[in-house]
C-alpha atoms as an extended CHARMM CRD file, in Angstrom:
* protein
*
       273  EXT
         1         1  MET       CA             15.9070000000       50.0930000000      -72.9600000000  PROA      1               0.0000000000
         2         2  ASP       CA             18.4210000000       50.1870000000      -75.5180000000  PROA      2               0.0000000000
         3         3  ALA       CA             19.7880000000       47.7490000000      -77.6840000000  PROA      3               0.0000000000
         4         4  ALA       CA             22.9720000000       48.0540000000      -76.2180000000  PROA      4               0.0000000000
         5         5  THR       CA             21.8790000000       47.4810000000      -72.4100000000  PROA      5               0.0000000000
         6         6  ALA       CA             18.4630000000       44.8760000000      -73.0950000000  PROA      6               0.0000000000
         7         7  PRO       CA             19.2800000000       41.3600000000      -71.9400000000  PROA      7               0.0000000000
         8         8  ASP       CA             19.8380000000       38.5390000000      -74.3260000000  PROA      8               0.0000000000
         9         9  PHE       CA             16.1880000000       37.1560000000      -74.3810000000  PROA      9               0.0000000000
        10        10  ALA       CA             17.0780000000       34.2510000000      -76.0460000000  PROA      10              0.0000000000
        11        11  ALA       CA             19.3190000000       32.9920000000      -73.7530000000  PROA      11              0.0000000000
        12        12  VAL       CA             17.3130000000       33.7530000000      -70.8200000000  PROA      12              0.0000000000
        13        13  LYS       CA             14.9040000000       31.9810000000      -72.3430000000  PROA      13              0.0000000000
        14        14  ALA       CA             17.0590000000       28.8010000000      -72.8870000000  PROA      14              0.0000000000
        15        15  ARG       CA             17.9780000000       29.0060000000      -69.2460000000  PROA      15              0.0000000000
        16        16  GLN       CA             14.1180000000       29.0820000000      -68.0370000000  PROA      16              0.0000000000
        17        17  LYS       CA             13.0540000000       26.4400000000      -70.7250000000  PROA      17              0.0000000000
        18        18  ALA       CA             15.8860000000       23.8150000000      -68.8320000000  PROA      18              0.0000000000
        19        19  ALA       CA             14.9690000000       24.7140000000      -65.4620000000  PROA      19              0.0000000000
        20        20  TRP       CA             11.1810000000       24.2150000000      -66.0490000000  PROA      20              0.0000000000
        21        21  ALA       CA             12.1990000000       20.9760000000      -67.6930000000  PROA      21              0.0000000000
        22        22  SER       CA             13.8490000000       19.8670000000      -65.0070000000  PROA      22              0.0000000000
        23        23  GLY       CA             12.4290000000       17.7140000000      -62.2610000000  PROA      23              0.0000000000
        24        24  ASP       CA              8.8900000000       17.2930000000      -62.4320000000  PROA      24              0.0000000000
        25        25  TYR       CA              6.7830000000       20.5220000000      -62.0220000000  PROA      25              0.0000000000
        26        26  ALA       CA              3.3600000000       18.6410000000      -62.4070000000  PROA      26              0.0000000000
        27        27  VAL       CA              4.3000000000       17.3830000000      -58.6480000000  PROA      27              0.0000000000
        28        28  ILE       CA              3.5710000000       20.7840000000      -57.4260000000  PROA      28              0.0000000000
        29        29  GLY       CA              1.4210000000       21.6100000000      -60.1900000000  PROA      29              0.0000000000
        30        30  THR       CA             -1.2410000000       19.0320000000      -59.6030000000  PROA      30              0.0000000000
        31        31  THR       CA             -1.9370000000       20.7500000000      -56.3460000000  PROA      31              0.0000000000
        32        32  LEU       CA             -2.9810000000       24.3640000000      -57.8130000000  PROA      32              0.0000000000
        33        33  GLN       CA             -6.1120000000       22.9230000000      -59.7690000000  PROA      33              0.0000000000
        34        34  ILE       CA             -8.4040000000       24.8010000000      -57.4640000000  PROA      34              0.0000000000
        35        35  VAL       CA             -6.9440000000       28.3380000000      -58.7160000000  PROA      35              0.0000000000
        36        36  GLY       CA             -7.6060000000       26.7300000000      -62.5240000000  PROA      36              0.0000000000
        37        37  GLU       CA            -11.0780000000       26.2220000000      -61.5140000000  PROA      37              0.0000000000
        38        38  THR       CA            -11.2790000000       29.1870000000      -59.7230000000  PROA      38              0.0000000000
        39        39  LEU       CA             -9.9920000000       31.6420000000      -62.5100000000  PROA      39              0.0000000000
        40        40  CYS       CA            -12.3810000000       29.5510000000      -65.0930000000  PROA      40              0.0000000000
        41        41  GLU       CA            -15.2770000000       30.9620000000      -63.2110000000  PROA      41              0.0000000000
        42        42  ALA       CA            -14.0210000000       34.1500000000      -62.6750000000  PROA      42              0.0000000000
        43        43  ALA       CA            -13.3900000000       34.4570000000      -66.7260000000  PROA      43              0.0000000000
        44        44  ASP       CA            -17.4120000000       33.1640000000      -67.1800000000  PROA      44              0.0000000000
        45        45  LEU       CA            -16.4470000000       30.3480000000      -69.5740000000  PROA      45              0.0000000000
        46        46  ARG       CA            -19.0520000000       29.1730000000      -71.7830000000  PROA      46              0.0000000000
        47        47  ALA       CA            -19.6660000000       25.7290000000      -73.2380000000  PROA      47              0.0000000000
        48        48  GLY       CA            -18.3350000000       25.7980000000      -77.0800000000  PROA      48              0.0000000000
        49        49  GLU       CA            -15.6920000000       29.0430000000      -76.4690000000  PROA      49              0.0000000000
        50        50  ARG       CA            -12.2800000000       28.6920000000      -77.9560000000  PROA      50              0.0000000000
        51        51  VAL       CA             -9.9080000000       28.6360000000      -75.2720000000  PROA      51              0.0000000000
        52        52  LEU       CA             -6.4510000000       29.2260000000      -75.1070000000  PROA      52              0.0000000000
        53        53  ASP       CA             -3.8890000000       28.2590000000      -71.9970000000  PROA      53              0.0000000000
        54        54  VAL       CA             -0.9740000000       29.6220000000      -72.2480000000  PROA      54              0.0000000000
        55        55  ALA       CA              2.1810000000       28.1410000000      -70.2890000000  PROA      55              0.0000000000
        56        56  ALA       CA             -0.1450000000       26.0200000000      -69.4390000000  PROA      56              0.0000000000
        57        57  GLY       CA              2.2070000000       23.2260000000      -67.4680000000  PROA      57              0.0000000000
        58        58  ASN       CA              0.6020000000       20.2350000000      -66.8040000000  PROA      58              0.0000000000
        59        59  GLY       CA             -2.9720000000       21.5020000000      -67.4360000000  PROA      59              0.0000000000
        60        60  ASN       CA             -4.7760000000       22.8850000000      -64.4140000000  PROA      60              0.0000000000
        61        61  ALA       CA             -6.5170000000       25.6620000000      -66.6190000000  PROA      61              0.0000000000
        62        62  THR       CA             -6.7320000000       23.5440000000      -69.4930000000  PROA      62              0.0000000000
        63        63  LEU       CA             -8.7050000000       20.9300000000      -67.6070000000  PROA      63              0.0000000000
        64        64  ALA       CA            -10.9110000000       23.6360000000      -65.5700000000  PROA      64              0.0000000000
        65        65  ALA       CA            -11.7800000000       24.7570000000      -69.0710000000  PROA      65              0.0000000000
        66        66  ALA       CA            -12.4750000000       21.3170000000      -70.3150000000  PROA      66              0.0000000000
        67        67  ARG       CA            -14.7890000000       20.1940000000      -67.9520000000  PROA      67              0.0000000000
        68        68  ARG       CA            -17.1020000000       23.2980000000      -68.6350000000  PROA      68              0.0000000000
        69        69  TRP       CA            -17.6840000000       21.8930000000      -72.4620000000  PROA      69              0.0000000000
        70        70  CYS       CA            -15.1880000000       24.7650000000      -74.2890000000  PROA      70              0.0000000000
        71        71  GLU       CA            -13.0850000000       24.0260000000      -76.9990000000  PROA      71              0.0000000000
        72        72  VAL       CA             -9.1010000000       24.2960000000      -75.7720000000  PROA      72              0.0000000000
        73        73  THR       CA             -6.1140000000       24.8050000000      -76.7440000000  PROA      73              0.0000000000
        74        74  SER       CA             -3.2810000000       24.1040000000      -74.0970000000  PROA      74              0.0000000000
        75        75  THR       CA              0.2580000000       25.1420000000      -74.8870000000  PROA      75              0.0000000000
        76        76  ASP       CA              3.8690000000       25.4280000000      -73.2700000000  PROA      76              0.0000000000
        77        77  TYR       CA              7.4130000000       25.4920000000      -74.2920000000  PROA      77              0.0000000000
        78        78  VAL       CA              8.0990000000       22.2540000000      -72.0450000000  PROA      78              0.0000000000
        79        79  PRO       CA              6.8620000000       18.9460000000      -73.9110000000  PROA      79              0.0000000000
        80        80  ALA       CA              7.1960000000       16.8410000000      -70.8760000000  PROA      80              0.0000000000
        81        81  LEU       CA              4.3960000000       19.4630000000      -68.8540000000  PROA      81              0.0000000000
        82        82  LEU       CA              2.4860000000       19.1590000000      -72.3550000000  PROA      82              0.0000000000
        83        83  GLU       CA              2.6390000000       15.3360000000      -71.8630000000  PROA      83              0.0000000000
        84        84  ARG       CA              1.5230000000       15.2640000000      -68.1990000000  PROA      84              0.0000000000
        85        85  GLY       CA             -1.7600000000       17.4930000000      -69.2960000000  PROA      85              0.0000000000
        86        86  ARG       CA             -2.7750000000       14.6660000000      -71.9290000000  PROA      86              0.0000000000
        87        87  GLU       CA             -2.2010000000       12.2660000000      -69.3740000000  PROA      87              0.0000000000
        88        88  ARG       CA             -4.5510000000       13.6990000000      -66.8040000000  PROA      88              0.0000000000
        89        89  ALA       CA             -7.2000000000       14.8860000000      -69.7380000000  PROA      89              0.0000000000
        90        90  ALA       CA             -7.1090000000       10.8590000000      -71.1410000000  PROA      90              0.0000000000
        91        91  ALA       CA             -7.6380000000       10.1400000000      -67.6230000000  PROA      91              0.0000000000
        92        92  GLU       CA            -11.0260000000       12.2500000000      -67.3440000000  PROA      92              0.0000000000
        93        93  ARG       CA            -12.3920000000       11.4470000000      -70.5000000000  PROA      93              0.0000000000
        94        94  LEU       CA            -11.6340000000       15.1780000000      -71.8860000000  PROA      94              0.0000000000
        95        95  HSD       CA            -11.4060000000       14.8650000000      -75.4410000000  PROA      95              0.0000000000
        96        96  ALA       CA            -11.8790000000       18.6340000000      -76.7490000000  PROA      96              0.0000000000
        97        97  ILE       CA             -8.2560000000       19.9870000000      -76.2430000000  PROA      97              0.0000000000
        98        98  ASP       CA             -5.4940000000       20.5850000000      -78.7700000000  PROA      98              0.0000000000
        99        99  PHE       CA             -2.2860000000       20.4240000000      -76.9200000000  PROA      99              0.0000000000
       100       100  HSD       CA              0.4110000000       22.3470000000      -78.4380000000  PROA      100             0.0000000000
       101       101  GLU       CA              3.8500000000       23.3310000000      -77.7830000000  PROA      101             0.0000000000
       102       102  ALA       CA              4.3060000000       26.8530000000      -78.2480000000  PROA      102             0.0000000000
       103       103  ASP       CA              6.1890000000       29.9980000000      -76.5800000000  PROA      103             0.0000000000
       104       104  ALA       CA              4.1760000000       32.4550000000      -74.8300000000  PROA      104             0.0000000000
       105       105  GLU       CA              6.0640000000       34.9490000000      -76.8950000000  PROA      105             0.0000000000
       106       106  ALA       CA              5.4240000000       33.8280000000      -79.9420000000  PROA      106             0.0000000000
       107       107  LEU       CA              2.0620000000       32.4450000000      -80.4820000000  PROA      107             0.0000000000
       108       108  PRO       CA              1.4670000000       30.0110000000      -83.6240000000  PROA      108             0.0000000000
       109       109  PHE       CA             -2.2390000000       31.1940000000      -83.5320000000  PROA      109             0.0000000000
       110       110  ASP       CA             -3.9160000000       34.0490000000      -85.7090000000  PROA      110             0.0000000000
       111       111  ASP       CA             -4.8150000000       36.9530000000      -84.6620000000  PROA      111             0.0000000000
       112       112  ALA       CA             -8.8770000000       36.9310000000      -82.7240000000  PROA      112             0.0000000000
       113       113  SER       CA             -8.4480000000       33.3200000000      -82.7580000000  PROA      113             0.0000000000
       114       114  PHE       CA            -10.1880000000       32.3640000000      -79.2840000000  PROA      114             0.0000000000
       115       115  ASP       CA            -13.0000000000       34.0480000000      -77.1590000000  PROA      115             0.0000000000
       116       116  ALA       CA            -10.4190000000       33.3940000000      -73.8840000000  PROA      116             0.0000000000
       117       117  VAL       CA             -6.7260000000       33.3570000000      -72.8750000000  PROA      117             0.0000000000
       118       118  LEU       CA             -5.9590000000       31.8880000000      -69.6380000000  PROA      118             0.0000000000
       119       119  SER       CA             -2.6860000000       31.3660000000      -67.6170000000  PROA      119             0.0000000000
       120       120  THR       CA             -2.1030000000       30.3760000000      -64.2800000000  PROA      120             0.0000000000
       121       121  PHE       CA              1.3110000000       31.6210000000      -63.2590000000  PROA      121             0.0000000000
       122       122  GLY       CA              2.3700000000       30.6430000000      -66.1860000000  PROA      122             0.0000000000
       123       123  CYS       CA              2.8370000000       33.8180000000      -68.5440000000  PROA      123             0.0000000000
       124       124  MET       CA              4.5000000000       35.9660000000      -65.7310000000  PROA      124             0.0000000000
       125       125  PHE       CA              8.0490000000       33.7590000000      -66.2620000000  PROA      125             0.0000000000
       126       126  THR       CA              8.1600000000       35.2460000000      -69.5090000000  PROA      126             0.0000000000
       127       127  PRO       CA             11.4300000000       37.4490000000      -69.7700000000  PROA      127             0.0000000000
       128       128  ASN       CA              9.7750000000       39.7630000000      -72.0270000000  PROA      128             0.0000000000
       129       129  PRO       CA              6.5670000000       41.0230000000      -70.5170000000  PROA      129             0.0000000000
       130       130  PRO       CA              5.3410000000       42.9500000000      -72.8480000000  PROA      130             0.0000000000
       131       131  ARG       CA              5.8760000000       40.8180000000      -75.7220000000  PROA      131             0.0000000000
       132       132  ALA       CA              3.8530000000       38.1040000000      -74.0180000000  PROA      132             0.0000000000
       133       133  ALA       CA              1.3070000000       40.5210000000      -73.1290000000  PROA      133             0.0000000000
       134       134  ALA       CA              0.7800000000       41.6680000000      -76.5400000000  PROA      134             0.0000000000
       135       135  GLU       CA              0.7140000000       38.2480000000      -77.7890000000  PROA      135             0.0000000000
       136       136  MET       CA             -1.9070000000       37.4430000000      -75.4310000000  PROA      136             0.0000000000
       137       137  LEU       CA             -3.9710000000       40.3630000000      -76.6020000000  PROA      137             0.0000000000
       138       138  ARG       CA             -3.5400000000       39.5610000000      -80.5110000000  PROA      138             0.0000000000
       139       139  VAL       CA             -4.6660000000       36.1100000000      -80.2020000000  PROA      139             0.0000000000
       140       140  CYS       CA             -7.7780000000       37.3670000000      -78.1980000000  PROA      140             0.0000000000
       141       141  ARG       CA            -11.3450000000       38.3280000000      -79.9720000000  PROA      141             0.0000000000
       142       142  PRO       CA            -12.3600000000       42.0480000000      -79.3550000000  PROA      142             0.0000000000
       143       143  GLY       CA            -14.5160000000       41.7420000000      -76.8340000000  PROA      143             0.0000000000
       144       144  GLY       CA            -13.3540000000       38.0820000000      -75.2470000000  PROA      144             0.0000000000
       145       145  ARG       CA            -11.0630000000       37.6250000000      -72.1820000000  PROA      145             0.0000000000
       146       146  ILE       CA             -7.5170000000       37.4270000000      -70.8500000000  PROA      146             0.0000000000
       147       147  ALA       CA             -7.5850000000       35.8240000000      -67.5560000000  PROA      147             0.0000000000
       148       148  LEU       CA             -4.4030000000       35.5670000000      -65.3490000000  PROA      148             0.0000000000
       149       149  ALA       CA             -3.4760000000       34.3250000000      -61.8350000000  PROA      149             0.0000000000
       150       150  ASN       CA             -0.1890000000       35.8370000000      -61.0630000000  PROA      150             0.0000000000
       151       151  TRP       CA              1.9720000000       35.1690000000      -57.6920000000  PROA      151             0.0000000000
       152       152  THR       CA              1.9560000000       38.7170000000      -55.7140000000  PROA      152             0.0000000000
       153       153  PRO       CA              5.7510000000       40.1980000000      -54.5480000000  PROA      153             0.0000000000
       154       154  ASP       CA              4.0910000000       40.0910000000      -50.9730000000  PROA      154             0.0000000000
       155       155  GLY       CA              3.0200000000       36.5480000000      -50.8780000000  PROA      155             0.0000000000
       156       156  PHE       CA              4.9870000000       33.1170000000      -50.3310000000  PROA      156             0.0000000000
       157       157  ILE       CA              6.1300000000       32.3730000000      -53.6770000000  PROA      157             0.0000000000
       158       158  GLY       CA              7.1710000000       36.2850000000      -54.3230000000  PROA      158             0.0000000000
       159       159  GLN       CA              9.1890000000       36.0190000000      -51.2430000000  PROA      159             0.0000000000
       160       160  VAL       CA             10.4190000000       32.7610000000      -52.4750000000  PROA      160             0.0000000000
       161       161  PHE       CA             11.7040000000       34.4900000000      -55.8310000000  PROA      161             0.0000000000
       162       162  GLY       CA             13.3920000000       36.5360000000      -53.3100000000  PROA      162             0.0000000000
       163       163  VAL       CA             15.1350000000       34.6010000000      -51.0950000000  PROA      163             0.0000000000
       164       164  ILE       CA             16.1740000000       32.5290000000      -54.4350000000  PROA      164             0.0000000000
       165       165  GLY       CA             17.5860000000       35.7740000000      -55.9550000000  PROA      165             0.0000000000
       166       166  LYS       CA             20.0370000000       36.4370000000      -52.5100000000  PROA      166             0.0000000000
       167       167  TYR       CA             22.0570000000       33.0960000000      -54.0920000000  PROA      167             0.0000000000
       168       168  VAL       CA             21.2340000000       33.2740000000      -57.3350000000  PROA      168             0.0000000000
       169       169  PRO       CA             20.5240000000       36.8290000000      -58.6340000000  PROA      169             0.0000000000
       170       170  PRO       CA             18.1550000000       36.8380000000      -61.3560000000  PROA      170             0.0000000000
       171       171  PRO       CA             19.4240000000       37.6450000000      -65.0100000000  PROA      171             0.0000000000
       172       172  ALA       CA             20.3120000000       41.8540000000      -65.4790000000  PROA      172             0.0000000000
       173       173  GLY       CA             17.1810000000       43.9270000000      -67.0890000000  PROA      173             0.0000000000
       174       174  VAL       CA             14.5420000000       41.1160000000      -66.3160000000  PROA      174             0.0000000000
       175       175  SER       CA             11.9990000000       42.3180000000      -63.9070000000  PROA      175             0.0000000000
       176       176  SER       CA             10.6620000000       40.0450000000      -61.4110000000  PROA      176             0.0000000000
       177       177  PRO       CA              8.1840000000       37.8220000000      -62.4290000000  PROA      177             0.0000000000
       178       178  ALA       CA              6.1860000000       38.9270000000      -59.3350000000  PROA      178             0.0000000000
       179       179  GLN       CA              5.7190000000       42.1350000000      -60.7260000000  PROA      179             0.0000000000
       180       180  TRP       CA              3.1590000000       40.8370000000      -63.0570000000  PROA      180             0.0000000000
       181       181  GLY       CA              1.0830000000       40.0550000000      -59.2310000000  PROA      181             0.0000000000
       182       182  THR       CA              0.7730000000       44.1600000000      -59.3460000000  PROA      182             0.0000000000
       183       183  ARG       CA             -1.8650000000       45.9680000000      -60.4800000000  PROA      183             0.0000000000
       184       184  GLY       CA              0.2940000000       48.8300000000      -61.9210000000  PROA      184             0.0000000000
       185       185  ARG       CA              2.1120000000       46.0750000000      -63.8380000000  PROA      185             0.0000000000
       186       186  ILE       CA             -0.9870000000       44.7220000000      -65.2970000000  PROA      186             0.0000000000
       187       187  ALA       CA             -2.3090000000       48.6290000000      -66.0200000000  PROA      187             0.0000000000
       188       188  GLU       CA              0.9740000000       49.3270000000      -67.8560000000  PROA      188             0.0000000000
       189       189  LEU       CA              0.5760000000       45.7710000000      -70.2650000000  PROA      189             0.0000000000
       190       190  PHE       CA             -3.0880000000       45.9680000000      -70.8100000000  PROA      190             0.0000000000
       191       191  GLU       CA             -4.7150000000       49.3010000000      -69.9720000000  PROA      191             0.0000000000
       192       192  THR       CA             -4.5040000000       50.2300000000      -73.6640000000  PROA      192             0.0000000000
       193       193  SER       CA             -6.1240000000       47.9740000000      -74.9550000000  PROA      193             0.0000000000
       194       194  ALA       CA             -8.5630000000       47.0140000000      -72.4700000000  PROA      194             0.0000000000
       195       195  ARG       CA            -12.6080000000       47.5520000000      -72.2640000000  PROA      195             0.0000000000
       196       196  SER       CA            -12.1570000000       46.7660000000      -68.4610000000  PROA      196             0.0000000000
       197       197  ILE       CA             -9.8100000000       44.8760000000      -66.1030000000  PROA      197             0.0000000000
       198       198  ALA       CA            -10.9790000000       42.9490000000      -62.9490000000  PROA      198             0.0000000000
       199       199  MET       CA             -8.5170000000       42.2520000000      -60.1380000000  PROA      199             0.0000000000
       200       200  GLU       CA             -8.9710000000       40.3660000000      -57.0940000000  PROA      200             0.0000000000
       201       201  LYS       CA             -6.6300000000       39.6120000000      -54.4410000000  PROA      201             0.0000000000
       202       202  ARG       CA             -6.8060000000       35.5820000000      -53.4280000000  PROA      202             0.0000000000
       203       203  ALA       CA             -4.6660000000       33.2410000000      -51.6900000000  PROA      203             0.0000000000
       204       204  PHE       CA             -3.3820000000       29.4390000000      -52.2520000000  PROA      204             0.0000000000
       205       205  HSD       CA             -2.9500000000       27.6170000000      -49.3340000000  PROA      205             0.0000000000
       206       206  PHE       CA             -0.2400000000       24.9420000000      -49.7160000000  PROA      206             0.0000000000
       207       207  ARG       CA             -0.6070000000       22.1540000000      -47.3030000000  PROA      207             0.0000000000
       208       208  TYR       CA              2.3360000000       19.8090000000      -46.5730000000  PROA      208             0.0000000000
       209       209  ARG       CA              2.9250000000       17.9430000000      -43.5320000000  PROA      209             0.0000000000
       210       210  SER       CA              6.2200000000       20.2740000000      -42.5780000000  PROA      210             0.0000000000
       211       211  SER       CA              8.5260000000       22.6230000000      -43.5870000000  PROA      211             0.0000000000
       212       212  ASP       CA             10.5150000000       19.8530000000      -44.6440000000  PROA      212             0.0000000000
       213       213  HSD       CA              8.6570000000       18.2290000000      -46.3720000000  PROA      213             0.0000000000
       214       214  LEU       CA              7.8080000000       21.4870000000      -48.3530000000  PROA      214             0.0000000000
       215       215  LEU       CA             11.2080000000       21.7910000000      -48.8650000000  PROA      215             0.0000000000
       216       216  GLU       CA             11.9340000000       18.4580000000      -50.4390000000  PROA      216             0.0000000000
       217       217  VAL       CA              9.1050000000       18.7550000000      -52.9200000000  PROA      217             0.0000000000
       218       218  PHE       CA             10.2690000000       22.0470000000      -54.1460000000  PROA      218             0.0000000000
       219       219  ARG       CA             14.1540000000       20.5420000000      -54.1220000000  PROA      219             0.0000000000
       220       220  GLY       CA             13.2690000000       18.0940000000      -55.9730000000  PROA      220             0.0000000000
       221       221  TYR       CA             10.6580000000       18.9560000000      -58.4140000000  PROA      221             0.0000000000
       222       222  TYR       CA             10.0810000000       22.9560000000      -58.8950000000  PROA      222             0.0000000000
       223       223  GLY       CA             12.7210000000       23.7160000000      -61.2790000000  PROA      223             0.0000000000
       224       224  PRO       CA             13.7110000000       27.3660000000      -60.1170000000  PROA      224             0.0000000000
       225       225  VAL       CA             14.2120000000       25.9690000000      -56.6010000000  PROA      225             0.0000000000
       226       226  LEU       CA             16.1620000000       22.6340000000      -58.2550000000  PROA      226             0.0000000000
       227       227  LYS       CA             18.3020000000       24.8360000000      -60.0800000000  PROA      227             0.0000000000
       228       228  ALA       CA             19.1910000000       27.4400000000      -57.6230000000  PROA      228             0.0000000000
       229       229  PHE       CA             20.2790000000       24.7910000000      -54.8730000000  PROA      229             0.0000000000
       230       230  ALA       CA             21.9570000000       22.9000000000      -58.1020000000  PROA      230             0.0000000000
       231       231  ALA       CA             24.1720000000       26.0990000000      -58.5830000000  PROA      231             0.0000000000
       232       232  LEU       CA             25.6900000000       25.9190000000      -55.0530000000  PROA      232             0.0000000000
       233       233  ASP       CA             28.2600000000       24.8130000000      -52.8220000000  PROA      233             0.0000000000
       234       234  GLU       CA             27.1730000000       22.4910000000      -50.1780000000  PROA      234             0.0000000000
       235       235  LYS       CA             27.4490000000       25.6470000000      -47.8520000000  PROA      235             0.0000000000
       236       236  GLY       CA             25.6390000000       28.0060000000      -49.7780000000  PROA      236             0.0000000000
       237       237  GLN       CA             22.8330000000       24.9000000000      -50.1910000000  PROA      237             0.0000000000
       238       238  GLN       CA             22.4090000000       24.9160000000      -46.4720000000  PROA      238             0.0000000000
       239       239  ALA       CA             22.3420000000       28.8120000000      -46.1850000000  PROA      239             0.0000000000
       240       240  LEU       CA             19.8010000000       28.7860000000      -48.9360000000  PROA      240             0.0000000000
       241       241  ALA       CA             17.6480000000       25.5520000000      -47.0220000000  PROA      241             0.0000000000
       242       242  ALA       CA             17.8090000000       27.7800000000      -43.6280000000  PROA      242             0.0000000000
       243       243  ASP       CA             16.3350000000       30.7000000000      -45.2310000000  PROA      243             0.0000000000
       244       244  PHE       CA             13.5240000000       29.3100000000      -47.0030000000  PROA      244             0.0000000000
       245       245  THR       CA             12.8390000000       27.0920000000      -43.6560000000  PROA      245             0.0000000000
       246       246  GLY       CA             12.9440000000       30.2460000000      -42.0850000000  PROA      246             0.0000000000
       247       247  LEU       CA             10.4290000000       31.8630000000      -44.8270000000  PROA      247             0.0000000000
       248       248  MET       CA              8.3200000000       28.6650000000      -44.4330000000  PROA      248             0.0000000000
       249       249  ASN       CA              8.0310000000       29.1620000000      -40.5700000000  PROA      249             0.0000000000
       250       250  ARG       CA              7.1000000000       32.7490000000      -40.7050000000  PROA      250             0.0000000000
       251       251  PHE       CA              4.2980000000       32.1660000000      -43.5450000000  PROA      251             0.0000000000
       252       252  ASN       CA              2.5990000000       29.1950000000      -41.4090000000  PROA      252             0.0000000000
       253       253  ALA       CA             -0.7520000000       30.0110000000      -40.7380000000  PROA      253             0.0000000000
       254       254  ALA       CA             -1.1880000000       26.6220000000      -38.3950000000  PROA      254             0.0000000000
       255       255  PRO       CA              2.5970000000       25.4170000000      -37.1310000000  PROA      255             0.0000000000
       256       256  GLU       CA              0.2540000000       22.9790000000      -34.3670000000  PROA      256             0.0000000000
       257       257  ARG       CA             -0.4840000000       20.4880000000      -37.0720000000  PROA      257             0.0000000000
       258       258  GLY       CA              1.5840000000       20.4180000000      -39.6990000000  PROA      258             0.0000000000
       259       259  LEU       CA              2.3020000000       23.4440000000      -42.5090000000  PROA      259             0.0000000000
       260       260  VAL       CA             -0.3250000000       25.4340000000      -43.8340000000  PROA      260             0.0000000000
       261       261  ILE       CA              0.9300000000       28.6020000000      -46.2240000000  PROA      261             0.0000000000
       262       262  PRO       CA             -1.4310000000       31.0900000000      -47.6040000000  PROA      262             0.0000000000
       263       263  SER       CA              0.3360000000       32.4700000000      -50.5970000000  PROA      263             0.0000000000
       264       264  ALA       CA             -1.3960000000       35.6610000000      -52.1090000000  PROA      264             0.0000000000
       265       265  TYR       CA             -1.8220000000       35.7390000000      -55.9790000000  PROA      265             0.0000000000
       266       266  LEU       CA             -3.9970000000       38.2960000000      -58.2650000000  PROA      266             0.0000000000
       267       267  GLU       CA             -6.5470000000       36.8930000000      -59.9050000000  PROA      267             0.0000000000
       268       268  ILE       CA             -7.1470000000       39.1820000000      -62.8250000000  PROA      268             0.0000000000
       269       269  VAL       CA            -10.1430000000       39.1760000000      -65.7510000000  PROA      269             0.0000000000
       270       270  ILE       CA             -8.9830000000       41.6490000000      -68.5770000000  PROA      270             0.0000000000
       271       271  THR       CA            -11.9970000000       42.1720000000      -71.4890000000  PROA      271             0.0000000000
       272       272  ARG       CA            -10.1260000000       43.4570000000      -74.7610000000  PROA      272             0.0000000000
       273       273  GLN       CA            -11.6710000000       46.1720000000      -76.6780000000  PROA      273             0.0000000000
């Protein structure tokens, strides 16, 4: 992709930041806490290690690392989400955390500053994946680990992105965030700088009262969904709601007693050269 055809990453990022700042992602993010815990176990964190959480949201991996007595730096480009992380850390009396507003594609830290770099459903949304990957590699020390949890294209959230894209097309030249949940994309971004890459497909289960309940929560608090509905007229909103509900019903693993939706994600641990 040459300069003439490359997307305006700054403009894309500004729109993304506005989307994530809308609603209150923390309402949904908190339900994903188990993923942060599982990722920290996969990364084999040790007490005293310096850990960076990239695009941390409201701090799931941040808190999980701090519970393991690590020295944690939690970053996001949405100040309100960092504040939610601070509130949670204060409630649990987790003091070894530095909350820092930062762009995942321009991390304000020295080379080799961290023993481990984490991101749960965060860095995958950066508009310039090679830049984000290069930054995580840069700040991770040689022999350190980069541990990621990324939604897959075929899983529920990956399919949600596809439904949204029918109504609100993504910016030209920007790939789907769900590509971060494929082995090919991870190899493309990290293989040349990795001593090893371990990948395992896992599932997080969304548990809600009904499809109407999940739609209400996502429409009110999940930035990409909230913004998609806001961009449509009433007819378009009804059509999007119908498609979203149909998707939920297809994935529902427990239709006889509420809504339980398994959503596949790829758990990745990269050991840096």
